[in-house]
C-alpha positions as CSV (number, residue, x, y, z in Angstrom):
1,A,-0.1,0.1,0.1
2,L,2.6,2.5,1.0
3,F,5.0,1.8,-2.2
4,F,2.3,1.3,-4.7
5,G,-0.2,4.1,-3.2
6,A,2.7,6.8,-3.1
7,L,3.6,6.0,-6.7
8,G,0.1,6.4,-7.6
9,L,-0.2,9.5,-5.8
10,G,2.7,10.7,-7.6
11,L,1.1,10.1,-10.8
12,A,-1.7,12.1,-10.0
13,L,0.6,14.8,-9.2
14,H,2.4,14.7,-12.3
15,P,1.5,18.4,-13.4
16,W,4.0,19.3,-10.3
17,R,6.8,16.9,-11.4
18,R,9.3,19.9,-11.4
19,A,9.4,19.7,-7.3
20,A,10.3,16.0,-7.7
21,S,14.2,16.9,-7.7
22,F,13.5,18.9,-4.6
23,I,11.8,16.3,-2.6
24,M,14.7,13.6,-3.7
25,R,17.3,16.3,-2.5
26,C,15.2,16.9,0.8
27,I,15.0,12.7,1.5
28,V,18.7,12.3,0.8
29,L,19.7,14.9,3.3
30,L,16.8,14.9,5.8
31,F,15.8,11.2,6.1
32,D,18.4,8.9,4.5
33,T,21.5,10.6,6.0
34,P,20.1,10.3,9.9
35,L,19.0,6.6,8.9
36,F,22.6,5.7,7.8
37,F,23.8,7.2,11.1
38,Y,21.6,5.4,13.2
39,A,22.1,1.9,11.3
40,F,25.8,2.0,11.4
41,W,25.5,3.3,15.1
42,T,23.4,-0.2,15.8
43,V,24.8,-3.0,13.5
44,D,26.4,-6.0,15.3
45,L,30.2,-5.3,14.1
46,N,30.7,-9.1,15.2
47,K,28.2,-10.5,13.1
48,V,29.8,-8.2,10.1
49,L,32.9,-9.9,10.7
50,F,31.6,-13.5,11.1
51,Y,29.6,-12.9,8.0
52,A,32.5,-11.3,6.1
53,P,31.5,-12.9,2.4
54,V,28.0,-11.2,2.4
55,P,29.0,-7.6,2.4
56,L,32.1,-8.5,0.5
57,L,30.0,-9.9,-2.2
58,A,28.3,-7.4,-2.5
59,V,31.1,-4.9,-3.2
60,L,32.3,-7.3,-5.7
61,L,29.2,-7.5,-8.0
62,V,28.7,-3.8,-7.8
63,L,32.3,-3.2,-8.9
64,L,32.1,-6.1,-11.4
65,T,28.8,-4.2,-13.3
66,L,30.6,-0.8,-13.2
67,W,33.2,-2.5,-15.3
68,L,31.0,-4.4,-17.7
69,S,28.3,-2.2,-18.4
70,P,29.9,0.9,-20.0
71,G,30.6,-1.1,-22.7
72,I,27.0,-2.1,-23.0
73,A,25.5,1.1,-22.6
74,R,27.6,2.5,-25.6
75,R,26.2,0.0,-27.5
76,V,22.5,0.4,-27.0
77,L,22.3,4.0,-26.2
78,A,24.2,7.0,-28.0
79,N,23.5,9.9,-25.4
80,P,25.9,10.1,-22.5
81,S,22.9,11.1,-20.2
82,A,21.2,7.7,-21.0
83,Q,24.4,5.8,-20.8
84,G,24.9,6.9,-17.2
85,V,21.4,6.0,-16.3
86,F,21.9,2.5,-17.8
87,I,25.3,2.0,-15.7
88,L,23.7,3.2,-12.6
89,S,20.6,0.9,-12.9
90,A,22.8,-2.2,-13.8
91,A,25.3,-1.5,-11.2
92,F,23.2,-0.6,-7.8
93,S,20.2,-3.3,-6.9
94,N,17.1,-2.9,-4.9
95,V,18.5,-4.9,-1.9
96,G,16.8,-2.8,1.0
97,T,13.7,-3.2,2.9
98,T,11.6,-2.3,-0.5
99,G,13.3,-5.1,-2.3
100,G,15.7,-8.1,-1.4
101,S,15.9,-7.7,2.4
102,Y,12.0,-7.9,2.4
103,I,11.9,-11.3,0.8
104,C,14.8,-12.5,3.1
105,Y,12.7,-11.4,5.9
106,L,9.4,-13.0,4.9
107,L,11.1,-16.2,3.9
108,F,13.8,-16.9,6.9
109,G,12.6,-14.5,9.6
110,L,14.5,-12.0,11.7
111,P,17.7,-13.9,10.9
112,G,17.2,-13.6,7.2
113,L,16.4,-9.6,7.8
114,A,19.9,-9.2,9.4
115,L,21.9,-11.0,6.7
116,G,20.0,-8.9,4.0
117,Y,20.9,-5.7,6.0
118,L,24.4,-7.0,6.0
119,F,24.3,-7.4,2.3
120,L,23.1,-3.7,2.4
121,L,25.7,-2.5,4.4
122,P,28.6,-1.3,2.0
123,Y,25.7,0.1,-0.4
124,P,25.6,3.6,1.0
125,I,29.4,3.7,0.4
126,L,29.3,2.6,-3.1
127,I,26.5,4.8,-3.9
128,F,27.8,8.2,-2.4
129,T,31.1,7.6,-3.7
130,L,31.2,5.9,-7.0
131,G,27.7,6.2,-7.8
132,F,27.7,9.9,-7.4
133,S,30.9,10.0,-9.2
134,T,29.5,8.0,-12.0
135,A,26.4,10.4,-12.3
136,K,28.4,13.6,-12.5
137,H,31.0,11.7,-15.0
138,Y,28.2,11.3,-17.4
139,A,26.6,14.5,-16.6
140,S,29.0,16.5,-17.5
141,S,30.0,18.1,-20.5
142,S,33.5,17.0,-20.6
143,R,34.1,14.0,-18.7
144,L,35.7,13.6,-15.1
145,S,39.5,12.6,-14.5
146,W,40.1,10.7,-11.3
147,R,41.1,13.9,-9.4
148,G,37.3,15.3,-11.0
149,H,35.8,12.0,-9.4
150,L,37.7,12.7,-6.0
151,A,36.7,16.4,-6.1
152,N,33.2,15.3,-6.6
153,I,33.0,12.8,-3.6
154,T,34.7,15.4,-1.0
155,G,33.0,18.6,-2.2
156,N,29.6,17.2,-3.0
157,I,27.2,17.6,0.1
158,F,25.1,15.0,-1.0
159,S,28.2,12.8,-0.6
160,L,29.7,14.5,2.2
161,L,26.9,14.6,4.5
162,P,25.7,11.0,4.2
163,L,29.5,9.4,4.2
164,S,30.0,11.6,7.5
165,A,26.9,10.2,9.2
166,I,28.3,6.7,8.5
167,A,31.6,7.5,9.8
168,L,29.9,9.1,13.4
169,G,27.7,6.0,13.2
170,L,30.5,3.7,13.1
171,V,32.9,5.6,15.8
172,L,29.6,5.7,18.2
173,N,29.3,2.1,17.6
174,S,32.7,0.9,18.0
175,S,33.0,3.5,21.4
176,G,30.2,1.3,22.9
177,F,27.5,3.9,23.0
178,I,24.1,2.3,23.3
179,P,21.4,4.2,21.2
180,P,18.4,5.2,23.4
181,R,15.6,2.8,22.9
182,G,13.3,5.4,21.6
183,L,15.3,5.6,18.3
184,A,13.8,2.1,17.1
185,L,10.6,3.3,16.8
186,A,11.5,6.8,15.8
187,A,13.6,5.1,12.9
188,D,11.0,2.9,12.0
189,I,8.6,5.8,11.1
190,W,11.3,7.8,9.6
191,I,12.0,4.7,7.3
192,K,8.4,4.5,5.8
193,A,8.1,8.4,5.9
194,G,11.2,8.5,3.8
195,L,10.1,5.5,1.5
196,G,6.9,7.3,1.1
197,L,8.1,10.2,-0.1
198,M,10.6,8.9,-2.5
199,C,8.0,6.8,-4.7
200,L,5.6,9.8,-4.2
201,A,8.6,11.9,-6.1
202,I,9.2,9.0,-8.4
203,G,5.7,8.7,-9.3
204,M,5.6,12.7,-10.4
205,T,8.4,11.8,-13.0
206,L,6.7,8.6,-14.5
207,T,5.1,8.6,-17.7
208,L,3.5,5.4,-18.4
209,Q,3.7,5.6,-22.2
210,N,7.7,5.3,-22.0
211,L,7.4,2.1,-19.8
212,F,9.2,-1.0,-21.4
213,R,11.4,1.2,-23.6
214,P,13.4,1.5,-25.3
215,W,13.2,-2.2,-25.3
216,R,17.0,-3.1,-26.0
217,A,18.4,-1.4,-23.3
218,L,15.6,-3.0,-20.8
219,L,16.8,-6.4,-22.8
220,W,20.3,-6.0,-21.5
221,L,19.5,-4.5,-17.9
222,G,17.6,-7.6,-17.9
223,V,20.2,-10.2,-18.8
224,I,22.8,-8.3,-16.2
225,K,20.3,-7.8,-13.3
226,F,18.4,-11.4,-13.3
227,L,21.0,-13.8,-15.3
228,F,24.7,-12.4,-15.1
229,L,24.7,-10.9,-11.3
230,P,23.0,-14.4,-10.0
231,A,25.0,-16.4,-11.9
232,A,28.4,-14.7,-11.0
233,A,27.0,-14.8,-7.1
234,L,26.5,-18.6,-7.6
235,V,29.9,-19.3,-8.7
236,F,31.1,-17.3,-5.7
237,L,28.9,-19.1,-3.0
238,L,29.6,-22.2,-4.3
239,L,33.4,-21.7,-4.1
240,V,32.9,-20.3,-0.7
241,Y,30.0,-22.2,1.2
242,G,29.9,-25.7,-1.1
243,S,26.3,-25.0,-1.7
244,L,23.4,-23.1,-1.4
245,T,22.3,-24.7,1.8
246,P,23.4,-22.1,4.3
247,L,21.5,-19.2,4.8
248,P,24.0,-16.5,3.9
249,A,24.1,-18.4,0.7
250,K,20.7,-18.4,-0.1
251,V,20.3,-14.4,1.1
252,I,23.4,-13.6,-1.1
253,L,21.9,-15.1,-4.4
254,I,18.4,-13.5,-3.7
255,Q,20.1,-9.8,-3.1
256,A,22.1,-10.7,-6.2
257,A,19.0,-10.9,-8.3
258,M,17.3,-7.8,-7.6
259,P,16.0,-4.7,-10.0
260,P,17.7,-1.7,-9.8
261,A,18.1,0.7,-6.6
262,M,15.5,3.6,-6.0
263,Y,18.8,5.1,-5.4
264,A,19.4,4.8,-9.2
265,V,16.4,7.1,-9.9
266,I,17.1,9.5,-7.3
267,T,21.1,9.6,-8.6
268,A,20.0,10.4,-11.8
269,N,17.6,12.9,-10.8
270,L,20.0,14.9,-8.8
271,F,22.6,15.1,-11.4
272,G,20.0,15.8,-14.4
273,L,20.6,12.3,-16.0
274,D,17.9,10.9,-18.4
275,R,14.8,10.9,-16.0
276,E,12.5,9.3,-18.6
277,L,14.9,6.5,-19.4
278,V,15.7,5.7,-15.4
279,N,12.2,5.5,-14.7
280,S,11.3,3.3,-17.5
281,L,14.1,0.7,-16.3
282,W,13.4,0.9,-12.6
283,F,9.5,0.7,-12.9
284,S,9.8,-2.1,-15.6
285,T,12.3,-4.3,-14.2
286,T,10.7,-3.9,-10.8
287,V,7.4,-5.2,-12.1
288,M,9.7,-8.4,-13.4
289,L,10.3,-9.1,-9.9
290,I,7.2,-9.9,-8.8
291,P,7.5,-13.7,-10.8
292,L,11.1,-14.0,-9.6
293,A,9.9,-13.5,-6.2
294,G,7.6,-16.4,-6.8
295,I,10.2,-18.5,-7.7
296,F,12.2,-17.9,-4.4
297,F,9.4,-18.5,-2.5
298,L,8.8,-21.8,-4.0
299,L,12.4,-22.8,-3.6
300,W,12.8,-21.8,0.1
301,A,9.0,-20.9,1.7
């Protein structure tokens, strides 16, 4: 109800779509930044070390896709703005509570949710560094050098504040400071409010007639998200765990098969990349998640 209801409300507010970028900027600064601070303050660092393959594979899959997808993007899309959208959509997946982590919770309970969040753990750092720099690179009239990427990370408020919040949360966590109990309820409300506003802003920019287009870009994105990345994860899992029996292996396989992240849409909007394309790729592949989730439930429910 929250996810599709907010999207539908956003569609109804389409005439005010120019406000969508402002709403997304507010979400990053006012909703996501304090949530990242709280999440890294409360995460169990002992489990992070014990289940090291889970966040490690999350990083490896993002880096692998960032290396692979630019070549495909140049083949299927001519516009640099559209190419940047394709790369962001391919590299970053919906592994949070609106996608993989929630499926893991439904299938495996709280242990599944904890491991789902563990997979999500490096994502904020990757998005606010590599993701934002990639977007800036393809949004610029002249491509960024490595110094330009570094300057964007250290000088962009939308990178700097969330990364600072993550660092502060880890400092408090490692220092032994325990967060007040009331923060858990506040965080739950803040998560849902942020999700609703995010879906509302995305809905304001959606144009339904452009969904499932362009078909070549969508086809290649589907191959990357639903075939290549799960296959790469499967090879890794068989090498590390020997089978798909351990719970971390199941969680990793689910998370590796998720559609593009909402943050791919937000990042594209923040940096002025192709809005119609990112909306089409995100929404079209998210629809494809419905039968895929059914397969996971047939396997492990």
